[in-house]
Kinemage of the C-alpha trace (Angstrom):
@kinemage 1
@onewidth
@group {chain A} dominant
@subgroup {mainchain}
@vectorlist {calphas} color= white
{ca met a 1} P -53.369 13.502 -7.282
{ca ser a 2} L -52.943 10.984 -4.372
{ca thr a 3} L -54.454 11.037 -0.994
{ca lys a 4} L -53.218 9.569 2.329
{ca lys a 5} L -54.852 9.133 5.632
{ca ile a 6} L -52.838 10.665 8.290
{ca thr a 7} L -52.045 8.093 10.859
{ca ser a 8} L -48.812 9.430 12.518
{ca glu a 9} L -47.820 12.544 14.450
{ca ala a 10} L -45.154 13.503 11.868
{ca ala a 11} L -47.754 13.389 8.926
{ca leu a 12} L -50.155 15.325 11.141
{ca gln a 13} L -47.481 17.942 11.921
{ca ala a 14} L -46.770 18.196 8.153
{ca ala a 15} L -50.470 18.906 7.339
{ca leu a 16} L -50.716 21.463 10.077
{ca asp a 17} L -47.633 23.340 8.872
{ca ile a 18} L -49.333 23.473 5.310
{ca arg a 19} L -52.488 24.815 6.868
{ca arg a 20} L -50.563 27.211 9.142
{ca lys a 21} L -48.750 28.685 6.095
{ca val a 22} L -51.792 28.703 3.627
{ca phe a 23} L -54.527 29.776 6.028
{ca ile a 24} L -53.055 31.584 8.994
{ca glu a 25} L -50.113 33.203 7.428
{ca glu a 26} L -51.378 33.679 3.740
{ca gln a 27} L -55.082 34.187 4.196
{ca gln a 28} L -54.887 35.824 7.674
{ca val a 29} L -57.308 33.356 9.205
{ca pro a 30} L -57.060 33.625 13.016
{ca glu a 31} L -55.162 30.483 14.471
{ca glu a 32} L -57.983 29.887 16.977
{ca glu a 33} L -60.319 29.408 14.031
{ca glu a 34} L -58.037 27.273 11.944
{ca ile a 35} L -56.521 24.895 14.575
{ca asp a 36} L -59.126 23.408 17.025
{ca ala a 37} L -59.771 20.173 19.135
{ca tyr a 38} L -60.353 18.171 16.078
{ca asp a 39} L -56.827 18.518 14.818
{ca gly a 40} L -55.339 15.516 16.560
{ca leu a 41} L -54.960 11.854 15.878
{ca asp a 42} L -57.307 11.154 18.593
{ca ala a 43} L -60.116 13.357 17.271
{ca pro a 44} L -63.276 11.685 16.085
{ca cys a 45} L -62.455 12.526 12.395
{ca asp a 46} L -60.075 11.541 9.620
{ca his a 47} L -57.371 13.811 8.428
{ca ile a 48} L -56.366 13.393 4.858
{ca leu a 49} L -53.179 14.846 3.154
{ca ala a 50} L -53.622 15.332 -0.747
């Protein structure tokens, strides 16, 4: 397995698309719980795509 730190809007959108499919659509997690203020490139956290 490889990992990659997300540093572009395109990569961030790809990760969010995966989360939307898996968590929101398949597992029925409410979108407001899954996607929040920390889901942006300017957030005080790192996003990693594995």
